[in-house]
C-alpha positions as CSV (number, residue, x, y, z in Angstrom):
1,M,0.0,0.0,0.0
2,P,1.4,3.4,-1.0
3,M,2.5,5.7,1.9
4,R,0.0,8.3,1.0
5,E,-2.9,5.9,1.2
6,R,-1.7,4.3,4.4
7,V,-1.2,7.6,6.2
8,S,-4.6,8.9,4.9
9,K,-6.4,5.8,6.3
10,I,-4.7,6.0,9.7
11,A,-5.6,9.7,10.0
12,G,-9.2,8.9,8.8
13,W,-9.7,6.2,11.4
14,V,-8.2,8.4,14.2
15,S,-10.8,11.1,13.3
16,V,-13.6,8.5,13.3
17,A,-12.6,7.1,16.7
18,S,-12.0,10.5,18.3
19,N,-15.3,11.9,17.0
20,L,-17.2,8.9,18.4
21,L,-15.6,9.3,21.8
22,L,-16.2,13.1,21.9
23,T,-19.8,12.7,20.7
24,M,-20.7,10.3,23.5
25,L,-18.9,12.4,26.1
26,K,-20.5,15.7,25.2
27,L,-24.0,14.5,24.5
28,V,-24.3,12.4,27.7
29,I,-23.0,15.2,29.9
30,G,-24.9,17.9,27.9
31,F,-28.2,16.1,28.3
32,F,-27.6,15.0,31.9
33,L,-26.7,18.6,33.0
34,G,-28.9,20.5,30.6
35,S,-26.1,22.4,28.8
36,Q,-27.4,23.5,25.4
37,V,-24.0,24.6,24.1
38,L,-22.5,21.2,25.0
39,I,-25.4,19.4,23.4
40,A,-24.8,21.6,20.3
41,D,-21.1,20.7,20.3
42,G,-22.0,17.1,20.7
43,V,-24.4,17.2,17.7
44,H,-21.6,18.8,15.7
45,S,-19.2,15.9,16.7
46,A,-21.9,13.4,15.7
47,A,-22.0,15.0,12.2
48,D,-18.2,14.8,12.2
49,V,-18.5,11.0,12.5
50,V,-20.4,10.9,9.3
51,A,-18.1,13.4,7.7
52,S,-15.0,11.4,8.7
53,V,-16.4,8.1,7.4
54,A,-17.2,9.9,4.1
55,A,-13.7,11.3,3.9
56,L,-12.2,7.9,4.7
57,G,-14.1,6.3,1.8
58,A,-13.2,9.1,-0.6
59,M,-9.5,8.8,0.2
60,T,-9.7,5.0,-0.5
61,I,-11.3,5.7,-3.9
62,S,-9.1,8.7,-4.8
63,N,-5.9,6.6,-4.4
64,R,-7.0,4.1,-7.1
65,P,-5.0,4.3,-10.3
66,A,-6.5,5.6,-13.5
67,D,-8.5,3.0,-15.5
68,K,-10.5,2.7,-18.7
69,E,-13.6,4.4,-17.3
70,H,-11.6,7.1,-15.4
71,P,-8.6,7.9,-17.5
72,Y,-7.8,11.0,-15.4
73,G,-7.8,9.0,-12.1
74,H,-10.2,9.1,-9.2
75,G,-8.9,12.2,-7.4
76,K,-12.2,14.1,-7.5
77,A,-13.6,11.6,-5.0
78,E,-11.9,13.6,-2.3
79,V,-13.5,16.8,-3.7
80,V,-17.0,15.2,-3.5
81,A,-16.3,14.1,0.1
82,S,-15.3,17.7,0.9
83,G,-18.6,18.9,-0.5
84,I,-20.5,16.2,1.6
85,V,-18.7,17.4,4.7
86,S,-19.7,21.0,4.0
87,V,-23.4,20.0,3.6
88,I,-23.2,18.0,6.9
89,L,-21.8,21.1,8.6
90,V,-24.6,23.3,7.3
91,I,-27.2,20.9,8.6
92,A,-25.5,20.6,11.9
93,A,-25.2,24.4,12.2
94,V,-28.9,25.0,11.4
95,G,-29.9,22.4,14.1
96,I,-27.5,24.0,16.7
97,A,-28.9,27.5,16.0
98,Y,-32.5,26.3,16.3
99,K,-31.8,24.7,19.7
100,G,-30.0,27.8,20.8
101,F,-32.9,30.1,20.0
102,E,-35.3,27.7,21.6
103,S,-33.3,27.7,24.8
104,L,-33.2,31.5,24.8
105,L,-37.0,31.6,24.8
106,G,-37.3,29.0,27.7
107,E,-36.3,29.0,31.3
108,A,-32.6,29.4,32.0
109,I,-30.8,26.2,33.2
110,P,-28.1,26.5,35.9
111,P,-24.6,25.5,34.6
112,H,-22.3,22.8,36.0
113,L,-18.6,22.6,36.4
114,I,-18.4,19.2,34.8
115,S,-19.8,20.7,31.6
116,L,-16.8,23.2,31.6
117,F,-14.3,20.3,32.0
118,A,-15.9,18.4,29.2
119,A,-15.7,21.4,26.9
120,L,-12.1,22.1,27.8
121,F,-11.2,18.4,27.1
122,S,-12.9,18.6,23.7
123,L,-11.1,21.9,22.9
124,V,-7.6,20.4,23.6
125,A,-8.3,17.2,21.8
126,K,-9.7,18.9,18.7
127,Q,-6.8,21.3,18.5
128,I,-4.4,18.3,18.5
129,L,-6.4,16.5,15.9
130,Y,-6.6,19.7,13.7
131,V,-2.9,20.2,13.7
132,Y,-2.2,16.5,13.1
133,T,-4.7,16.1,10.2
134,Y,-4.0,19.5,8.5
135,R,-0.2,18.8,8.4
136,L,-0.8,15.4,6.8
137,G,-3.3,16.9,4.4
138,K,-0.8,19.5,3.3
139,K,2.0,17.1,3.1
140,Y,0.2,14.6,0.9
141,N,-2.0,17.2,-0.8
142,S,-5.2,15.4,0.2
143,Q,-8.4,17.5,-0.1
144,A,-10.3,15.0,2.0
145,L,-7.8,15.2,4.9
146,I,-7.7,19.0,4.6
147,A,-11.6,19.0,4.7
148,T,-11.4,16.8,7.8
149,A,-8.9,19.1,9.4
150,I,-11.1,22.1,8.7
151,D,-14.0,20.1,10.3
152,H,-11.8,19.6,13.4
153,Q,-11.0,23.4,13.3
154,A,-14.8,24.0,13.4
155,D,-14.9,21.8,16.5
156,V,-12.1,23.9,18.1
157,Y,-14.2,27.1,17.6
158,A,-17.3,25.3,18.9
159,S,-15.6,24.0,22.0
160,L,-14.0,27.4,22.6
161,A,-17.4,29.0,22.4
162,A,-18.8,26.3,24.7
163,V,-16.0,27.0,27.3
164,I,-16.7,30.7,27.2
165,G,-20.5,30.2,27.4
166,I,-20.3,27.8,30.3
167,A,-17.7,29.8,32.1
168,V,-19.8,33.0,31.9
169,A,-22.9,31.0,33.1
170,L,-20.8,29.7,36.1
171,V,-19.9,33.3,36.9
172,G,-23.5,34.2,36.9
173,Q,-24.2,31.2,39.2
174,A,-21.5,32.4,41.6
175,T,-22.7,36.0,41.6
176,G,-26.4,35.2,41.7
177,N,-26.9,36.9,38.3
178,T,-29.2,34.3,36.6
179,I,-29.3,36.3,33.3
180,L,-25.8,35.1,32.7
181,Y,-27.2,31.5,32.4
182,Y,-28.3,32.4,28.9
183,A,-24.6,32.7,27.9
184,D,-24.8,29.0,27.3
185,P,-27.4,29.0,24.5
186,V,-25.9,32.3,23.1
187,A,-22.6,30.5,22.8
188,G,-24.4,27.7,20.9
189,I,-25.7,30.2,18.4
190,L,-22.3,31.6,18.0
191,V,-21.0,28.1,17.3
192,A,-23.6,27.7,14.6
193,A,-22.5,30.9,12.9
194,L,-18.8,29.9,12.9
195,I,-19.6,26.4,11.5
196,L,-21.7,28.0,8.7
197,K,-18.7,30.2,7.7
198,L,-16.4,27.2,7.6
199,A,-18.9,25.2,5.6
200,Y,-19.2,28.0,3.0
201,H,-15.5,28.2,2.4
202,M,-15.1,24.5,2.2
203,G,-18.2,24.1,-0.1
204,S,-17.1,26.9,-2.5
205,K,-13.7,25.3,-2.9
206,S,-15.3,22.0,-3.7
207,V,-17.6,23.6,-6.3
208,D,-14.6,25.5,-7.9
209,T,-12.7,22.2,-8.3
210,L,-15.7,20.3,-9.7
211,M,-16.3,23.1,-12.1
212,E,-12.6,22.8,-13.1
213,R,-11.7,26.4,-12.2
214,N,-8.1,27.4,-13.2
215,V,-5.4,27.1,-10.6
216,P,-4.3,30.4,-8.9
217,P,-2.6,32.9,-11.2
218,E,0.7,32.7,-9.3
219,L,0.9,29.0,-10.0
220,L,0.1,29.5,-13.7
221,E,2.9,32.1,-13.8
222,D,5.3,29.6,-12.3
223,F,4.3,27.0,-14.9
224,E,4.9,29.6,-17.6
225,R,8.4,30.4,-16.3
226,I,9.3,26.7,-16.2
227,I,7.9,26.2,-19.8
228,Y,9.9,29.1,-21.2
229,S,13.1,27.7,-19.6
230,V,12.8,24.6,-21.8
231,P,15.2,24.9,-24.8
232,K,13.5,25.6,-28.2
233,V,10.2,26.7,-26.7
234,R,9.5,30.0,-28.4
235,R,5.9,30.8,-27.5
236,I,3.1,29.7,-25.2
237,D,-0.2,29.7,-27.2
238,R,-2.4,28.5,-24.4
239,L,-1.8,27.4,-20.8
240,R,-4.5,25.8,-18.5
241,A,-4.3,23.8,-15.3
242,R,-7.0,22.4,-13.0
243,E,-7.0,20.6,-9.7
244,H,-8.3,17.0,-9.8
245,G,-8.5,16.2,-6.1
246,H,-5.0,15.7,-4.7
247,Y,-3.2,16.3,-8.0
248,I,-3.1,18.8,-10.9
249,L,-3.6,18.4,-14.6
250,V,-1.8,20.8,-16.9
251,D,-2.7,21.5,-20.6
252,V,-0.3,23.6,-22.7
253,R,0.2,24.5,-26.3
254,V,3.6,25.8,-27.2
255,G,5.3,27.1,-30.4
256,V,8.6,25.5,-31.4
257,P,10.7,26.3,-34.5
258,G,8.8,25.0,-37.5
259,Q,11.9,23.3,-39.1
260,L,12.2,20.8,-36.2
261,S,11.5,17.2,-37.0
262,I,8.7,15.3,-35.4
263,Q,11.2,13.5,-33.2
264,E,12.7,16.8,-32.1
265,G,9.3,18.3,-31.3
266,H,8.4,15.1,-29.4
267,D,11.7,15.5,-27.3
268,V,10.8,19.1,-26.5
269,A,7.4,18.0,-25.3
270,N,9.0,15.4,-23.1
271,R,11.5,17.8,-21.6
272,L,8.7,20.3,-20.9
273,K,6.6,17.7,-19.1
274,K,9.6,16.5,-17.1
275,A,10.5,20.1,-16.1
276,V,7.1,20.9,-14.8
277,M,6.6,17.7,-12.9
278,E,10.0,17.8,-11.3
279,K,9.3,21.3,-9.9
280,H,5.7,20.5,-8.9
281,P,5.4,16.9,-7.7
282,N,1.6,17.3,-7.3
283,V,1.3,17.7,-11.1
284,Q,0.3,14.2,-12.3
285,E,-0.1,14.9,-16.0
286,V,1.1,17.6,-18.5
287,L,-0.6,17.4,-21.9
288,V,1.6,19.2,-24.5
289,H,0.5,20.2,-27.9
290,I,3.2,21.4,-30.3
291,N,2.6,24.2,-32.8
292,P,5.1,25.4,-35.5
293,W,6.8,28.8,-34.8
294,Y,8.5,31.0,-37.3
295,A,10.4,34.2,-36.4
296,E,8.8,36.1,-39.3
297,D,5.3,35.4,-37.8
298,D,6.2,37.1,-34.5
299,F,7.8,40.0,-36.4
300,A,4.6,40.4,-38.5
301,N,2.4,40.3,-35.4
302,K,4.5,43.0,-33.7
303,R,4.2,45.2,-36.8
304,T,0.4,44.9,-36.8
305,K,0.1,45.9,-33.1
């Protein structure tokens, strides 16, 4: 099994196991002690379990080699998983916000110190998971792992809001100011807003990739610089590149001296492909089309401008 696939699966299973543990911890304590923000955080962790399973399945599919039905590979499976995670986050956020507003309209429930400890434990655990998963996602250029990491980051914000909300409510309990009890559901609503924001950014990136949006301009400029460094490349007629999950596909048309033989033009194309892929290991394929170039054509074009 390739290193990328092995590491991705380990990270995926770590996320599933940790989310299951945190879901049970927060929901049991939240329901038992009546903490709306802890329940909201637990619902979010439950959604994370589904998201982690989806990401794990997508990573398995995306690592499959190209075949007859999928000549460009299966990389977009990770993008689909990222989109699924964003939808799950939206659903969780709406549910959390609803329960928060419902609690604001009801009777305030006194906080408990155990709820604060549970939220603090979740905060620390999720921060560790976020750093671990994000670093692996960046290292192996895995959209599914990065999506899972962002999901962990949403949990960090949710747990932080829970800690603040419960702490403020405990201050209210200590000072006899019962109005501060409502800091718990208010924090839950804040959690929902933060989750929605993360879901939007994650979902928009997934849509861009599925719609085959061009890679960032600075990356295209680097490709252009590398291509012009290849001997006998005189002109770039067209340059496009798109993300395909954890790898990039490049499509370029270049002009080379028209007097070159077919073999010489083929060699230029091979050198170009090798140059791009050596500088950018995440580029899996470079499709090169060779056009004839003549000095007098460029001269005539300059005269007409």
